[in-house]
Structures are given as C-alpha cells and as structure tokens.
N, C-alpha and C positions, 0 to 999 in steps of 0.2 A: 673299460666300463666305469671303474671307480672314478677316473679322472673327470668324466663328463656327467657324473651323477651328483645330485644334491643329497642323496641318502647313502648310508653305508652299504657296501657290497661285500657280503661274506659268503664264501662257498667252501673252499678247501678240498673239494672233490678231486680225486685223482684216480688213476687206474688201480692204485693199491689200497686207498683208504677213502672213507666218506665220513669224516669226523663230525660234521654238523648234523648229519642224519642220525648217527648213533646217539648224540646228545638228546635229540628229540625222542628217539625210541626208548632210551632209558627213562626219560621223564614220563613217557606214556605208560611204561610198565609200572613205574612207581605209583602213578595215579590210580591204576587199576588193581595193583597187587600189593601195595604197601612197600615196606622196606625191600630193597633189592638183594641185599646180602642173604645168601642161602637159597634163593629162588633158582629154579632150573630153566634155562633158555635153550631152545632148539632152533637151529637154522638148517633148512633142507634146500638142496639145489646146487648151484655153482659155488662150491666151497673154496674156490680159488679166486673169487672176485673181491672187489673192494668192500662190499657189505659183509661178507663172511669174515674178512680180515678185521673189519671194524668191530663186529660182534665179538670175535675172539678177544681182542684187546679191551674193548669197552666193558663187556660183561665180566671179564676177569678182574678188571680194575674195580668194578662195583661189588666184588665178592660173590659173584653168581657162579653157578655150575653151568658152563656153556658147552653144548654139544652140537657139532656141525656134521652134516652128512652130505657127501657128493660122490658121484661115480668116479671110478678110476680115471685119472687124467684131469680131474677137476677137484683136486684136493688142495688144501692150503699149503703155502710154502713152509718148509720145515722151520725156517727162521721165525716166521710169524707165530707158529704153534709154540715154539720154545719160549719166545718172548711172553706169550700169553700164559704159559705154564709158570714161568718165573713170577709173573705178577700175581697169579692165582695163589701161589705158595705164600705170598705175603698178605693176601686179603682173605684167605679162607675159602676161596672159590676153587674151581677145578675146570679142566679142559679135556675134552675127549673128541676124537675125530673118527668118523665111521664112513663106510660105504653103504651101509644098510640104513635107509631112512627110518625104519621101524625102531631100530635100537636108539637112534638119536632122539626121536620124539617121545619115547616112552616116559610118561609121568611129567612131562614138561609143563611149567606154569605159563610160559609164553612161547609162541611158535612164530617163526618168520620165514619168508622166502623172498626172492627177488626175481626179476625177469631172467629168463635163460639166455636171451639174446640182447646184449647191451649195445649201446651206440658204438658203431665201428665194427660190429660182429655180424652184420646183416648177411654177408656172403656165407657165413657158417651156419645159418639158421636151420636148414634141414638136418645137418649133422648134429647140431646141439639138441634139437628137439628129440631126435632118435636116442642120443646119449642119455638124456634125462628121463627116459621112460621109467615109470615107477616112482618118480619123485614129485608128482603132482600132489599137492596137499588137498585132499578131498575129505569127505566126512569119515571115511574109514580110517585114514591116517590120523585125523584130529581126535578120533575116539580113543586113540592110544595115549594121547596127552592127558593131563589132569582134567577132571570133569569141568572145572571152571577156568581152563586155559584160555588165554586170549590169542588172537591172530594179528600179526603185523605184516605190512608190506610197504616198502618205501615208495612205490608207485613210479611209473605207470605199471599196471598189472595187465596180464594177458590171460583172461579167463579161459579155462580149458587147457592151459599149458601148465604154468607153475602152480596155479590154484584154480579150484572150481568156483563157480558162481555161488554155490550153496555155502561155501566157507567164507569167501571174501565179502559176501553180502549178508551173511548170517549173524546170529546174535553174539558169537564169540569175536567177531571182527571189530577191531578198534582203529581201523585205518584212517578214519576222519579225525579222530582225536590225535592220532600220530601226525597227520598232515598239519593240523593246526599247531601242534607243538613245535614244528620247525620254527615258527615265529617266536614263540616264547623261549625256546632254547637258544636261538641266535641273539635275542635281546639279552639274555643272561651272559652269553659269551662276550658281547660288547661291553657289558658292565664289568665283567671279570678282567 
C-alpha cells in the first residue's frame, strides 16, 4: 500500500495492539478532561483484545488509573498487565482488572468499549454475544461513572451489543472528536 501511495500510510494495528488508536483516544480525553495524569479510565468488554491491551499500556504511560473488565476467558494476558503495572509504578498511575463491569466503571472519568466481534471472529459471533451479556454500556452503567464522564469507542460500533444508542449518541459521547483525532494524532506521530 505504501509503495503505491503518494501519501504516508500509518496503521500499526495488530491482533495485540492498536497504538495509533490509543494516541487519538488519549488526545481526545485530554481535550475533554484536561491533564491525563490522575484521571480514571475504564474499559469494558473484551479485555483480551488489542484495544484493551493498548489502553492498559497507554493509560498507564499517561499516569492514569486504568481499569478493565471482561468476562472469564476474555481477560488480558498476564504479561500485558504486568508491563502496564510496571509502567504505572513509574508514572503514578495504577492498573486493575475485573470481571465485574460495575467495579471497573465506578467513578471513571472516561469510559470505552470496542466491538465484541472483531474481524476474523465472525464465526464466534453468537458465543461472544452470549459471553458478554452484562457488559453492554447503557445508561445504568454510565451512571456509575463520574457525572461528567465521557464515552469513547474506536468504531465501528454495534448499537445494542457493546453500547446502547442512548450512550453512543448521547451527550457524554465524544466518538466524533475521537475519530477526527486519528488524523491529528497520526500527523503528530509522523512529525515525531
């Protein structure tokens, strides 16, 4: 793709990490919440996927208190959690992993989720949807976060599964700022 393009191609997405997305997400949180250090971030859903891993490492690097929740069988790899905890120990952040989404979202300044069925997992769709029952971010779960919490999603989103329309289309949602910030974050990455 890069060989035949006249513009830079930046992605870095893998099954394990999504670094370009986390840069955009941290920029979005900073735009809406100010300094990142000391803020609490919650991720609910597939805590073993590339976004959860990226939030663990990225938020810890920013000195945030990152909490992820996913059902048994969808927890982050121990090596990722240990790496994030080591980073957090240096930055003043913290890392917690839960199976109960209510514990993870409690008091969070920013809340995120991702699709439950990623590319290549379509055959597992029915099982994954069943496994994630109770992890849909709806108004009741968002009410447990800070009153001024923001909601993020890297898109595409499937309303009624990982998030309800009232949340993703509601006043706490910053998904369009987040999507725009992919451009700005990747421009900064190129300059860096």
